[in-house]
ROTIBA-248871 format. One record per atom (N, C-alpha, C): x, y, z; atom name. Coordinates in steps of 0.2 Angstrom, whole numbers, plus 5000, padded with zeros to 4 digits. Layout:
! ROTIBA-248871
- X;Y;Z;CA .
...
//
This chain:
! ROTIBA-248871
- 4187;5380;5054;N .
- 4185;5379;5047;CA .
- 4187;5386;5043;C .
- 4190;5385;5037;N .
- 4192;5390;5033;CA .
- 4185;5395;5032;C .
- 4186;5401;5032;N .
- 4181;5406;5031;CA .
- 4179;5406;5024;C .
- 4173;5406;5022;N .
- 4170;5406;5015;CA .
- 4172;5412;5012;C .
- 4176;5412;5007;N .
- 4178;5418;5003;CA .
- 4178;5416;4996;C .
- 4174;5420;4992;N .
- 4173;5419;4985;CA .
- 4174;5425;4981;C .
- 4176;5425;4975;N .
- 4176;5431;4971;CA .
- 4169;5434;4970;C .
- 4169;5441;4969;N .
- 4162;5444;4968;CA .
- 4159;5442;4961;C .
- 4163;5440;4957;N .
- 4161;5436;4950;CA .
- 4164;5430;4950;C .
- 4160;5425;4948;N .
- 4162;5418;4948;CA .
- 4163;5415;4941;C .
- 4168;5412;4939;N .
- 4169;5409;4932;CA .
- 4166;5402;4932;C .
- 4161;5402;4927;N .
- 4157;5396;4926;CA .
- 4161;5392;4920;C .
- 4162;5385;4922;N .
- 4166;5381;4917;CA .
- 4162;5376;4913;C .
- 4156;5377;4913;N .
- 4151;5372;4909;CA .
- 4153;5371;4902;C .
- 4155;5376;4898;N .
- 4156;5376;4891;CA .
- 4164;5375;4889;C .
- 4168;5374;4894;N .
- 4175;5374;4893;CA .
- 4177;5368;4889;C .
- 4174;5362;4890;N .
- 4176;5356;4888;CA .
- 4171;5353;4882;C .
- 4169;5347;4883;N .
- 4165;5344;4878;CA .
- 4158;5347;4876;C .
- 4155;5351;4881;N .
- 4149;5354;4880;CA .
- 4150;5361;4876;C .
- 4155;5362;4874;N .
- 4156;5369;4871;CA .
- 4163;5370;4867;C .
- 4168;5373;4871;N .
- 4174;5375;4867;CA .
- 4179;5369;4866;C .
- 4178;5364;4870;N .
- 4183;5358;4869;CA .
- 4191;5361;4870;C .
- 4192;5365;4874;N .
- 4198;5368;4875;CA .
- 4204;5363;4877;C .
- 4210;5364;4875;N .
- 4216;5360;4877;CA .
- 4218;5361;4884;C .
- 4222;5357;4887;N .
- 4224;5359;4894;CA .
- 4228;5365;4894;C .
- 4232;5367;4889;N .
- 4235;5373;4889;CA .
- 4231;5379;4888;C .
- 4226;5378;4884;N .
- 4221;5384;4884;CA .
- 4217;5385;4890;C .
- 4215;5380;4894;N .
- 4212;5380;4900;CA .
- 4216;5383;4905;C .
- 4223;5381;4905;N .
- 4228;5384;4910;CA .
- 4228;5392;4909;C .
- 4229;5394;4902;N .
- 4229;5401;4901;CA .
- 4223;5405;4903;C .
- 4217;5402;4902;N .
- 4211;5405;4904;CA .
- 4210;5405;4912;C .
- 4213;5400;4915;N .
- 4213;5400;4922;CA .
- 4217;5406;4925;C .
- 4223;5407;4922;N .
- 4228;5412;4924;CA .
- 4225;5419;4922;C .
- 4221;5420;4917;N .
- 4218;5426;4915;CA .
- 4213;5428;4920;C .
- 4209;5423;4922;N .
- 4203;5425;4927;CA .
- 4206;5426;4933;C .
- 4211;5422;4936;N .
- 4214;5424;4942;CA .
- 4218;5430;4942;C .
- 4221;5432;4937;N .
- 4225;5438;4936;CA .
- 4220;5444;4937;C .
- 4214;5443;4935;N .
- 4209;5448;4935;CA .
- 4205;5448;4942;C .
- 4207;5444;4946;N .
- 4204;5444;4953;CA .
- 4197;5439;4953;C .
- 4196;5436;4948;N .
- 4191;5431;4948;CA .
- 4194;5424;4950;C .
- 4193;5422;4956;N .
- 4197;5416;4958;CA .
- 4192;5410;4960;C .
- 4186;5411;4959;N .
- 4181;5405;4961;CA .
- 4179;5402;4954;C .
- 4179;5396;4954;N .
- 4177;5392;4947;CA .
- 4171;5387;4949;C .
- 4166;5388;4945;N .
- 4160;5384;4946;CA .
- 4160;5378;4942;C .
- 4159;5372;4945;N .
- 4159;5366;4941;CA .
- 4152;5362;4943;C .
- 4151;5356;4939;N .
- 4147;5351;4941;CA .
- 4149;5345;4939;C .
- 4148;5339;4942;N .
- 4151;5333;4940;CA .
- 4148;5331;4933;C .
- 4142;5333;4931;N .
- 4140;5331;4925;CA .
- 4142;5335;4919;C .
- 4145;5340;4920;N .
- 4147;5345;4914;CA .
- 4152;5341;4909;C .
- 4150;5341;4903;N .
- 4154;5338;4898;CA .
- 4153;5330;4898;C .
- 4147;5328;4900;N .
- 4146;5321;4901;CA .
- 4151;5318;4906;C .
- 4152;5322;4911;N .
- 4156;5319;4917;CA .
- 4163;5320;4915;C .
- 4165;5324;4910;N .
- 4172;5325;4908;CA .
- 4176;5331;4909;C .
- 4172;5337;4911;N .
- 4175;5343;4911;CA .
- 4179;5345;4917;C .
- 4177;5342;4923;N .
- 4181;5342;4929;CA .
- 4188;5340;4927;C .
- 4188;5334;4924;N .
- 4195;5331;4923;CA .
- 4199;5336;4918;C .
- 4196;5338;4913;N .
- 4199;5343;4908;CA .
- 4202;5349;4912;C .
- 4198;5352;4917;N .
- 4200;5358;4921;CA .
- 4205;5356;4925;C .
- 4205;5350;4928;N .
- 4210;5348;4933;CA .
- 4217;5347;4929;C .
- 4217;5345;4923;N .
- 4223;5344;4919;CA .
- 4226;5351;4918;C .
- 4222;5355;4916;N .
- 4224;5362;4915;CA .
- 4227;5366;4921;C .
- 4223;5365;4926;N .
- 4225;5368;4933;CA .
- 4232;5365;4935;C .
- 4234;5359;4933;N .
- 4240;5356;4935;CA .
- 4246;5359;4931;C .
- 4244;5362;4925;N .
- 4249;5365;4921;CA .
- 4249;5373;4922;C .
- 4244;5376;4926;N .
- 4244;5383;4926;CA .
- 4249;5386;4931;C .
- 4251;5383;4936;N .
- 4256;5386;4940;CA .
- 4253;5390;4946;C .
- 4246;5390;4946;N .
- 4242;5393;4951;CA .
- 4242;5390;4957;C .
- 4244;5393;4963;N .
- 4243;5390;4969;CA .
- 4236;5388;4971;C .
- 4235;5382;4974;N .
- 4228;5380;4975;CA .
- 4225;5384;4980;C .
- 4229;5387;4985;N .
- 4225;5391;4990;CA .
- 4223;5398;4988;C .
- 4225;5399;4982;N .
- 4223;5406;4979;CA .
- 4216;5406;4975;C .
- 4214;5400;4974;N .
- 4207;5399;4971;CA .
- 4202;5395;4975;C .
- 4196;5395;4972;N .
- 4191;5391;4976;CA .
- 4187;5387;4970;C .
- 4187;5381;4972;N .
- 4183;5376;4967;CA .
- 4176;5375;4970;C .
- 4171;5376;4966;N .
- 4164;5374;4968;CA .
- 4162;5369;4963;C .
- 4159;5364;4966;N .
- 4156;5359;4961;CA .
- 4149;5356;4964;C .
- 4146;5353;4960;N .
- 4139;5350;4962;CA .
- 4138;5343;4960;C .
- 4134;5340;4964;N .
- 4132;5333;4963;CA .
- 4125;5331;4964;C .
- 4123;5325;4962;N .
- 4116;5323;4963;CA .
- 4112;5321;4957;C .
- 4114;5324;4951;N .
- 4110;5322;4945;CA .
- 4114;5316;4942;C .
- 4110;5311;4940;N .
- 4112;5305;4937;CA .
- 4110;5306;4930;C .
- 4114;5308;4925;N .
- 4112;5309;4918;CA .
- 4114;5304;4914;C .
- 4109;5303;4909;N .
- 4110;5298;4904;CA .
- 4115;5300;4899;C .
- 4120;5297;4898;N .
- 4125;5299;4893;CA .
- 4130;5293;4891;C .
- 4134;5293;4887;N .
- 4138;5288;4885;CA .
- 4143;5286;4891;C .
- 4144;5290;4896;N .
- 4149;5288;4901;CA .
- 4145;5286;4907;C .
- 4138;5285;4907;N .
- 4134;5282;4912;CA .
- 4129;5278;4909;C .
- 4128;5272;4912;N .
- 4123;5267;4910;CA .
- 4117;5268;4914;C .
- 4113;5273;4913;N .
- 4107;5274;4916;CA .
- 4101;5274;4911;C .
- 4096;5271;4913;N .
- 4090;5270;4909;CA .
- 4086;5277;4908;C .
- 4086;5281;4914;N .
- 4083;5287;4914;CA .
- 4086;5292;4919;C .
- 4086;5298;4917;N .
- 4089;5303;4921;CA .
- 4085;5303;4928;C .
- 4089;5304;4933;N .
- 4086;5304;4940;CA .
- 4091;5308;4945;C .
- 4089;5308;4951;N .
- 4093;5311;4956;CA .
- 4095;5306;4962;C .
- 4101;5306;4964;N .
- 4103;5302;4969;CA .
- 4107;5306;4975;C .
- 4103;5306;4981;N .
- 4106;5309;4987;CA .
- 4107;5305;4992;C .
- 4109;5298;4991;N .
- 4111;5294;4996;CA .
- 4117;5296;4999;C .
- 4119;5294;5005;N .
- 4125;5295;5008;CA .
- 4131;5293;5004;C .
- 4130;5287;5001;N .
- 4135;5283;4997;CA .
- 4137;5287;4991;C .
- 4131;5289;4988;N .
- 4133;5293;4981;CA .
- 4136;5300;4982;C .
- 4134;5303;4987;N .
- 4136;5310;4988;CA .
- 4144;5309;4990;C .
- 4146;5305;4994;N .
- 4153;5304;4996;CA .
- 4157;5301;4990;C .
- 4154;5297;4986;N .
- 4157;5294;4980;CA .
- 4158;5300;4975;C .
- 4153;5304;4974;N .
- 4154;5310;4969;CA .
- 4159;5315;4971;C .
- 4160;5316;4978;N .
- 4165;5320;4980;CA .
- 4172;5317;4979;C .
- 4173;5311;4980;N .
- 4179;5308;4979;CA .
- 4181;5308;4971;C .
- 4176;5307;4967;N .
- 4177;5308;4960;CA .
- 4179;5315;4958;C .
- 4176;5320;4961;N .
- 4178;5327;4959;CA .
- 4185;5328;4961;C .
- 4186;5326;4967;N .
- 4193;5327;4970;CA .
- 4198;5324;4965;C .
- 4197;5318;4963;N .
- 4202;5315;4958;CA .
- 4202;5319;4952;C .
- 4196;5321;4949;N .
- 4196;5324;4942;CA .
- 4199;5331;4943;C .
- 4198;5335;4948;N .
- 4200;5341;4949;CA .
- 4208;5342;4951;C .
- 4210;5336;4953;N .
- 4217;5335;4955;CA .
- 4218;5340;4962;C .
- 4214;5339;4966;N .
- 4214;5343;4973;CA .
- 4213;5339;4979;C .
- 4214;5341;4984;N .
- 4213;5337;4991;CA .
- 4206;5339;4994;C .
- 4204;5345;4992;N .
- 4197;5347;4995;CA .
- 4193;5351;4990;C .
- 4187;5351;4991;N .
- 4182;5355;4987;CA .
- 4180;5361;4992;C .
- 4181;5367;4989;N .
- 4179;5373;4993;CA .
- 4172;5373;4995;C .
- 4168;5372;4990;N .
- 4160;5372;4990;CA .
- 4157;5367;4986;C .
- 4153;5362;4990;N .
- 4149;5357;4987;CA .
- 4142;5359;4987;C .
- 4139;5359;4981;N .
- 4132;5360;4981;CA .
- 4128;5354;4978;C .
- 4122;5353;4981;N .
- 4117;5349;4978;CA .
- 4114;5352;4972;C .
- 4115;5348;4966;N .
- 4113;5352;4960;CA .
- 4106;5354;4959;C .
- 4101;5349;4961;N .
- 4094;5351;4960;CA .
- 4091;5347;4966;C .
- 4085;5349;4968;N .
- 4081;5346;4973;CA .
- 4078;5339;4971;C .
- 4078;5334;4975;N .
- 4075;5328;4973;CA .
- 4069;5327;4978;C .
- 4063;5324;4975;N .
- 4057;5323;4979;CA .
- 4059;5317;4984;C .
- 4064;5313;4983;N .
- 4066;5308;4987;CA .
- 4072;5309;4992;C .
- 4074;5316;4992;N .
- 4080;5317;4996;CA .
- 4078;5317;5004;C .
- 4082;5315;5008;N .
- 4081;5315;5015;CA .
- 4086;5319;5018;C .
- 4084;5325;5022;N .
- 4089;5329;5024;CA .
- 4094;5326;5029;C .
- 4091;5322;5033;N .
- 4096;5318;5038;CA .
- 4101;5314;5035;C .
- 4100;5311;5030;N .
- 4105;5307;5026;CA .
- 4110;5312;5023;C .
- 4107;5317;5020;N .
- 4112;5322;5017;CA .
- 4117;5325;5022;C .
- 4114;5327;5027;N .
- 4118;5330;5033;CA .
- 4123;5325;5035;C .
- 4122;5318;5036;N .
- 4127;5314;5038;CA .
- 4133;5313;5033;C .
- 4131;5313;5026;N .
- 4136;5313;5021;CA .
- 4141;5319;5021;C .
- 4138;5325;5022;N .
- 4141;5331;5022;CA .
- 4146;5332;5028;C .
- 4143;5330;5034;N .
- 4147;5330;5040;CA .
- 4153;5326;5040;C .
- 4152;5320;5037;N .
- 4158;5315;5036;CA .
- 4163;5318;5031;C .
- 4161;5322;5026;N .
- 4166;5325;5021;CA .
- 4169;5331;5024;C .
- 4165;5334;5028;N .
- 4169;5340;5032;CA .
- 4174;5338;5037;C .
- 4172;5333;5041;N .
- 4177;5330;5046;CA .
- 4183;5328;5043;C .
- 4182;5325;5037;N .
- 4188;5323;5033;CA .
- 4192;5328;5029;C .
- 4189;5334;5030;N .
- 4192;5340;5026;CA .
- 4192;5339;5019;C .
- 4187;5335;5016;N .
- 4186;5334;5009;CA .
- 4182;5340;5006;C .
- 4177;5342;5010;N .
- 4173;5348;5008;CA .
- 4173;5353;5014;C .
- 4174;5359;5012;N .
- 4175;5365;5017;CA .
- 4168;5368;5018;C .
- 4164;5369;5013;N .
- 4158;5373;5014;CA .
- 4152;5369;5009;C .
- 4146;5370;5012;N .
- 4140;5366;5009;CA .
- 4135;5371;5007;C .
- 4132;5369;5001;N .
- 4126;5373;4999;CA .
- 4122;5369;4994;C .
- 4117;5373;4991;N .
- 4112;5369;4987;CA .
- 4112;5374;4980;C .
- 4108;5371;4975;N .
- 4107;5374;4969;CA .
- 4100;5373;4967;C .
- 4097;5378;4965;N .
- 4090;5378;4963;CA .
- 4085;5375;4968;C .
- 4086;5376;4974;N .
- 4082;5374;4980;CA .
- 4077;5380;4981;C .
- 4071;5378;4983;N .
- 4066;5383;4985;CA .
- 4067;5385;4992;C .
- 4064;5390;4994;N .
- 4064;5392;5002;CA .
- 4062;5387;5006;C .
- 4057;5383;5005;N .
- 4055;5378;5009;CA .
- 4060;5372;5010;C .
- 4063;5371;5004;N .
- 4068;5365;5004;CA .
- 4074;5367;5007;C .
- 4076;5373;5007;N .
- 4082;5376;5011;CA .
- 4080;5376;5018;C .
- 4074;5378;5020;N .
- 4072;5378;5027;CA .
- 4072;5371;5030;C .
- 4070;5366;5026;N .
- 4070;5359;5028;CA .
- 4077;5356;5029;C .
- 4081;5357;5025;N .
- 4088;5355;5025;CA .
- 4092;5358;5031;C .
- 4090;5365;5032;N .
- 4094;5369;5037;CA .
- 4092;5366;5044;C .
- 4087;5362;5045;N .
- 4086;5359;5051;CA .
- 4091;5354;5053;C .
- 4094;5352;5048;N .
- 4099;5346;5049;CA .
- 4106;5348;5048;C .
- 4107;5353;5044;N .
- 4114;5355;5042;CA .
- 4114;5362;5040;C .
- 4119;5366;5041;N .
- 4120;5373;5039;CA .
- 4120;5374;5031;C .
- 4116;5377;5028;N .
- 4116;5379;5021;CA .
- 4119;5386;5020;C .
- 4125;5386;5017;N .
- 4129;5392;5016;CA .
- 4128;5396;5010;C .
- 4126;5392;5005;N .
- 4125;5395;4998;CA .
- 4119;5392;4995;C .
- 4116;5396;4990;N .
- 4110;5393;4986;CA .
- 4112;5397;4979;C .
- 4113;5392;4974;N .
- 4114;5395;4967;CA .
- 4108;5394;4964;C .
- 4105;5400;4961;N .
- 4099;5400;4958;CA .
- 4099;5403;4951;C .
- 4094;5402;4947;N .
- 4094;5406;4941;CA .
- 4091;5413;4943;C .
- 4095;5418;4941;N .
- 4093;5425;4943;CA .
- 4096;5429;4937;C .
- 4091;5434;4935;N .
- 4093;5439;4930;CA .
- 4087;5444;4929;C .
- 4088;5449;4925;N .
- 4083;5454;4924;CA .
- 4077;5450;4921;C .
- 4078;5445;4917;N .
- 4072;5442;4914;CA .
- 4070;5436;4917;C .
- 4073;5434;4923;N .
- 4071;5428;4927;CA .
- 4072;5430;4934;C .
- 4068;5435;4937;N .
- 4069;5438;4943;CA .
- 4064;5435;4949;C .
- 4061;5429;4948;N .
- 4056;5427;4952;CA .
- 4059;5426;4959;C .
- 4066;5425;4960;N .
- 4069;5425;4967;CA .
- 4067;5431;4971;C .
- 4066;5437;4968;N .
- 4065;5443;4972;CA .
- 4057;5442;4975;C .
- 4053;5438;4972;N .
- 4046;5438;4973;CA .
- 4044;5432;4977;C .
- 4048;5426;4977;N .
- 4045;5420;4980;CA .
- 4049;5419;4987;C .
- 4052;5423;4989;N .
- 4055;5422;4996;CA .
- 4062;5420;4996;C .
- 4065;5418;4990;N .
- 4072;5415;4990;CA .
- 4077;5420;4992;C .
- 4077;5426;4990;N .
- 4082;5431;4992;CA .
- 4081;5434;4998;C .
- 4075;5434;5000;N .
- 4073;5436;5007;CA .
- 4076;5431;5012;C .
- 4075;5425;5011;N .
- 4078;5420;5015;CA .
- 4085;5420;5016;C .
- 4088;5421;5010;N .
- 4096;5422;5010;CA .
- 4098;5427;5014;C .
- 4095;5433;5014;N .
- 4097;5439;5018;CA .
- 4096;5437;5025;C .
- 4090;5435;5027;N .
- 4089;5433;5034;CA .
- 4093;5428;5037;C .
- 4096;5423;5033;N .
- 4100;5418;5036;CA .
- 4107;5418;5034;C .
- 4109;5424;5031;N .
- 4116;5424;5029;CA .
- 4118;5419;5024;C .
- 4114;5417;5019;N .
- 4116;5412;5014;CA .
- 4118;5416;5008;C .
- 4124;5414;5005;N .
- 4126;5417;5000;CA .
- 4123;5415;4993;C .
- 4120;5420;4990;N .
- 4117;5419;4983;CA .
- 4121;5419;4977;C .
- 4121;5414;4973;N .
- 4125;5414;4967;CA .
- 4120;5414;4961;C .
- 4121;5417;4956;N .
- 4116;5417;4950;CA .
- 4119;5414;4944;C .
- 4116;5409;4942;N .
- 4118;5406;4935;CA .
- 4113;5409;4930;C .
- 4116;5409;4924;N .
- 4113;5413;4918;CA .
- 4111;5420;4920;C .
- 4116;5424;4922;N .
- 4114;5431;4925;CA .
- 4112;5436;4919;C .
- 4114;5434;4913;N .
- 4112;5439;4908;CA .
- 4105;5437;4905;C .
- 4102;5431;4907;N .
- 4095;5430;4905;CA .
- 4095;5429;4898;C .
- 4089;5431;4895;N .
- 4088;5430;4888;CA .
- 4085;5437;4885;C .
- 4088;5442;4887;N .
- 4085;5449;4885;CA .
- 4087;5450;4877;C .
- 4092;5446;4875;N .
- 4094;5447;4868;CA .
- 4089;5443;4863;C .
- 4084;5439;4865;N .
- 4080;5436;4861;CA .
- 4075;5441;4858;C .
- 4071;5439;4853;N .
- 4066;5443;4850;CA .
- 4060;5444;4855;C .
- 4060;5441;4860;N .
- 4055;5441;4865;CA .
- 4055;5448;4869;C .
- 4061;5451;4869;N .
- 4062;5457;4873;CA .
- 4065;5463;4869;C .
- 4062;5465;4864;N .
- 4064;5471;4860;CA .
- 4065;5477;4864;C .
- 4059;5479;4868;N .
- 4059;5485;4872;CA .
- 4065;5485;4877;C .
- 4066;5479;4880;N .
- 4071;5479;4885;CA .
- 4078;5480;4882;C .
- 4079;5477;4876;N .
- 4086;5478;4873;CA .
- 4087;5485;4871;C .
- 4082;5489;4869;N .
- 4082;5496;4868;CA .
- 4084;5500;4875;C .
- 4080;5498;4880;N .
- 4081;5501;4886;CA .
- 4088;5500;4889;C .
- 4091;5494;4888;N .
- 4098;5493;4890;CA .
- 4103;5496;4886;C .
- 4101;5497;4880;N .
- 4106;5501;4876;CA .
- 4106;5508;4878;C .
- 4101;5511;4880;N .
- 4101;5518;4882;CA .
- 4104;5518;4889;C .
- 4103;5514;4893;N .
- 4106;5514;4900;CA .
- 4114;5513;4899;C .
- 4116;5508;4895;N .
- 4123;5507;4894;CA .
- 4126;5513;4891;C .
- 4123;5517;4887;N .
- 4126;5523;4884;CA .
- 4127;5528;4890;C .
- 4122;5528;4894;N .
- 4122;5533;4900;CA .
- 4128;5532;4904;C .
- 4130;5525;4906;N .
- 4135;5523;4910;CA .
- 4142;5522;4906;C .
- 4142;5523;4900;N .
- 4148;5522;4896;CA .
- 4150;5515;4896;C .
- 4146;5510;4895;N .
- 4148;5503;4896;CA .
- 4143;5499;4891;C .
- 4143;5493;4892;N .
- 4139;5488;4887;CA .
- 4133;5486;4891;C .
- 4128;5483;4887;N .
- 4122;5480;4889;CA .
- 4123;5474;4894;C .
- 4128;5470;4892;N .
- 4129;5464;4897;CA .
- 4132;5467;4904;C .
- 4136;5472;4904;N .
- 4138;5475;4910;CA .
- 4133;5478;4914;C .
- 4128;5481;4911;N .
- 4122;5484;4914;CA .
- 4118;5478;4918;C .
- 4117;5473;4914;N .
- 4114;5467;4917;CA .
- 4117;5465;4923;C .
- 4123;5464;4923;N .
- 4127;5462;4929;CA .
- 4127;5467;4935;C .
- 4127;5473;4933;N .
- 4127;5479;4938;CA .
- 4120;5479;4941;C .
- 4115;5477;4937;N .
- 4108;5477;4940;CA .
- 4107;5471;4945;C .
- 4110;5466;4944;N .
- 4111;5460;4949;CA .
- 4115;5462;4955;C .
- 4120;5465;4954;N .
- 4125;5467;4960;CA .
- 4122;5472;4964;C .
- 4117;5476;4962;N .
- 4114;5481;4966;CA .
- 4110;5478;4972;C .
- 4108;5472;4971;N .
- 4103;5469;4976;CA .
- 4106;5468;4982;C .
- 4103;5470;4988;N .
- 4106;5469;4995;CA .
- 4108;5462;4997;C .
- 4106;5457;4994;N .
- 4108;5450;4996;CA .
- 4115;5449;4994;C .
- 4118;5453;4990;N .
- 4125;5451;4988;CA .
- 4126;5446;4984;C .
- 4122;5446;4978;N .
- 4122;5440;4973;CA .
- 4129;5440;4970;C .
- 4131;5434;4969;N .
- 4138;5433;4965;CA .
- 4136;5430;4958;C .
- 4137;5434;4953;N .
- 4135;5431;4946;CA .
- 4140;5426;4944;C .
- 4137;5420;4941;N .
- 4142;5415;4938;CA .
- 4142;5417;4930;C .
- 4147;5419;4928;N .
- 4148;5421;4921;CA .
- 4151;5415;4917;C .
- 4149;5414;4911;N .
- 4151;5408;4907;CA .
- 4156;5410;4901;C .
- 4157;5416;4901;N .
- 4161;5418;4895;CA .
- 4169;5416;4895;C .
- 4171;5414;4890;N .
- 4179;5412;4889;CA .
- 4182;5418;4885;C .
- 4179;5423;4884;N .
- 4182;5429;4880;CA .
- 4185;5434;4884;C .
- 4191;5436;4883;N .
- 4194;5440;4888;CA .
- 4191;5447;4888;C .
- 4189;5450;4882;N .
- 4186;5456;4882;CA .
- 4179;5456;4886;C .
- 4175;5451;4886;N .
- 4169;5450;4890;CA .
- 4170;5449;4897;C .
- 4176;5446;4899;N .
- 4178;5445;4906;CA .
- 4179;5452;4909;C .
- 4183;5456;4905;N .
- 4184;5463;4907;CA .
- 4178;5467;4908;C .
- 4173;5466;4903;N .
- 4167;5470;4904;CA .
- 4163;5468;4910;C .
- 4163;5462;4911;N .
- 4160;5459;4917;CA .
- 4162;5462;4923;C .
- 4169;5463;4924;N .
- 4172;5466;4930;CA .
- 4170;5474;4930;C .
- 4169;5477;4925;N .
- 4167;5484;4925;CA .
- 4160;5485;4929;C .
- 4156;5479;4929;N .
- 4150;5480;4933;CA .
- 4151;5481;4940;C .
- 4157;5479;4943;N .
- 4158;5480;4950;CA .
- 4159;5487;4952;C .
- 4161;5491;4947;N .
- 4162;5498;4948;CA .
- 4156;5503;4946;C .
- 4150;5500;4944;N .
- 4145;5503;4942;CA .
- 4139;5503;4947;C .
- 4137;5509;4949;N .
- 4132;5509;4954;CA .
- 4125;5512;4951;C .
- 4121;5508;4948;N .
- 4115;5510;4945;CA .
- 4111;5515;4950;C .
- 4108;5520;4947;N .
- 4104;5524;4951;CA .
- 4098;5520;4953;C .
- 4094;5522;4958;N .
- 4088;5519;4959;CA .
- 4083;5519;4954;C .
- 4082;5525;4951;N .
- 4078;5526;4945;CA .
- 4080;5521;4939;C .
- 4086;5521;4938;N .
- 4088;5517;4932;CA .
- 4087;5509;4933;C .
- 4088;5507;4940;N .
- 4087;5500;4942;CA .
- 4080;5499;4941;C .
- 4075;5503;4943;N .
- 4068;5501;4942;CA .
- 4066;5503;4935;C .
- 4069;5507;4932;N .
- 4067;5508;4925;CA .
- 4068;5502;4920;C .
- 4073;5499;4921;N .
- 4074;5493;4917;CA .
- 4070;5487;4919;C .
- 4069;5487;4926;N .
- 4065;5481;4929;CA .
- 4058;5482;4926;C .
- 4055;5488;4926;N .
- 4049;5490;4923;CA .
- 4048;5488;4915;C .
- 4053;5489;4912;N .
- 4053;5487;4905;CA .
- 4053;5480;4904;C .
- 4057;5477;4908;N .
- 4058;5469;4908;CA .
- 4051;5466;4909;C .
- 4047;5468;4914;N .
- 4041;5465;4916;CA .
- 4035;5468;4912;C .
- 4036;5473;4909;N .
- 4031;5476;4905;CA .
- 4025;5479;4909;C .
- 4027;5480;4915;N .
- 4022;5483;4920;CA .
- 4025;5489;4924;C .
- 4021;5494;4925;N .
- 4024;5499;4930;CA .
- 4025;5496;4937;C .
- 4030;5499;4940;N .
- 4031;5497;4947;CA .
- 4024;5498;4951;C .
- 4022;5493;4955;N .
- 4016;5494;4959;CA .
- 4016;5499;4964;C .
//
């Protein structure tokens, strides 16, 4: 099996299509080339993005990009059945039947115009999921070389442990940021270090910019000045310092902000600075 290799920062595509920018195929191709040219080669998707349309938009752009498929990694998620104009559901729900997982992957392959998915994630845990059924579906997809690596998203440590009894879980994509750092306290990141599970972080900037965190915004401004960078870059550098090796998923489509995100890879916050902004974020001194 191909070794799992992802870029240290991952490009999130959720807002590239209907749910945000509504980019043309040419614009998507240009953005893909810019990201890849900067060394960000992993692209994060989900089947539901853009009301089930963004994968296809991305696939059309990629076909025009001229980028070799083996130079990039496609990550996608399945399991959520969303109420929208493209799906005739009465209520939002989750489906982790073997049939649905396999069907979802085949749809993603078609939409992304590729022969394989580098990483398939279960989007959110369902109270009705059976780990044995999930394992059967993933094993079939792996044997057919349709999926190379398997993981989860938003799963708790106990849910990961349960699933791991049946199939290897290689990735867990969680919400993690300076203002949403519960994964450091609830065992999630501990489990990932212990079991060599790759952590990805969605919404890595958190919501420090809201009125809820005026003190944190001030502290970040001071820290950014010290390191001659921006507040956003400091937030990513704070995540990257964690020993679990967290891969932030950034959603920006602006070239300047992509460049600033990459600066975080070169910044090594001092221990005192790391704990200083954590203390300001929590409003409590380190115990």
